[in-house]
C-alpha positions in Angstrom: 77.8 -85.9 118.6 77.3 -86.0 114.5 80.8 -87.9 114.3 79.8 -90.4 116.7 76.3 -91.2 114.9 78.4 -91.6 111.4 81.4 -93.7 112.8 78.8 -95.8 114.6 78.2 -98.0 111.0 79.9 -100.4 110.0 82.2 -100.2 106.9 80.7 -101.2 103.8 77.4 -100.9 104.9 75.0 -98.3 102.5 73.4 -95.3 104.1 69.9 -94.6 104.1 68.3 -92.3 102.1 67.1 -89.8 104.3 63.9 -87.2 103.7 66.7 -84.2 103.0 68.0 -86.5 100.3 64.8 -87.5 98.9 64.1 -83.9 98.6 67.5 -82.9 96.9 66.6 -85.6 94.6 63.0 -84.3 93.5 64.4 -80.8 93.3 67.4 -82.0 91.0 64.9 -83.8 88.7 62.6 -80.8 88.6 65.1 -78.3 87.3 66.5 -81.3 84.8 62.8 -81.7 83.7 61.5 -78.1 83.4 64.1 -75.7 83.4 67.2 -77.2 81.5 66.8 -76.6 77.9 69.7 -77.8 76.1 69.4 -80.9 74.3 72.5 -83.8 74.3 72.7 -86.5 71.5 74.0 -89.1 74.1 71.2 -88.8 76.7 67.6 -87.0 77.3 68.2 -84.6 79.8 64.3 -84.8 80.4 63.8 -88.0 80.9 66.9 -88.1 83.2 64.7 -85.5 85.5 62.0 -87.7 85.2 63.9 -90.4 86.8 65.7 -88.7 89.4 62.0 -87.1 90.3 60.7 -90.8 90.9 63.2 -91.9 92.5 62.9 -88.7 95.2 59.8 -89.8 95.6 60.1 -93.5 96.4 63.0 -92.6 98.9 60.9 -89.4 100.5 57.9 -92.4 100.9 60.3 -94.9 102.3 62.1 -92.6 104.5 58.7 -91.4 106.1 57.1 -95.0 106.2 60.5 -96.0 108.3 60.1 -92.8 110.6 57.0 -93.3 111.4 56.2 -96.7 111.5 59.2 -99.1 110.6 61.7 -97.5 113.2 62.6 -99.2 116.7 61.4 -95.8 118.6 58.2 -96.1 116.5 57.6 -99.7 117.5 58.3 -99.2 121.1 55.8 -96.3 121.2 53.1 -98.5 119.7 53.6 -101.4 122.2 53.9 -98.7 125.0 50.3 -97.4 123.5 49.1 -101.1 123.4 49.9 -101.8 127.3 47.7 -98.8 128.5 44.7 -99.8 126.8 42.4 -101.0 129.6 39.2 -103.1 128.9 36.0 -101.0 129.3 33.7 -102.2 131.9 30.5 -103.5 131.2 27.1 -101.8 131.8 23.8 -103.5 132.0 
């Protein structure tokens, strides 16, 4: 089942950043920012940690928006909910 879902994508297209990938980026960024005390001349490790955390947070927000608002399933659910609405009866 998993293999079928991975093979369904056309070749050459990037995969979406999912919720799990976003949480992993946030965790790696937090480790680099707060736990690593090494210093390297070429790059600032703490700055890389902040960048990874920001990218992870952005990916998490976009993943949640896609999951709950932009996905075809969510749009179909919203259309179904709109069809069920009945006008209230008027009482005088």
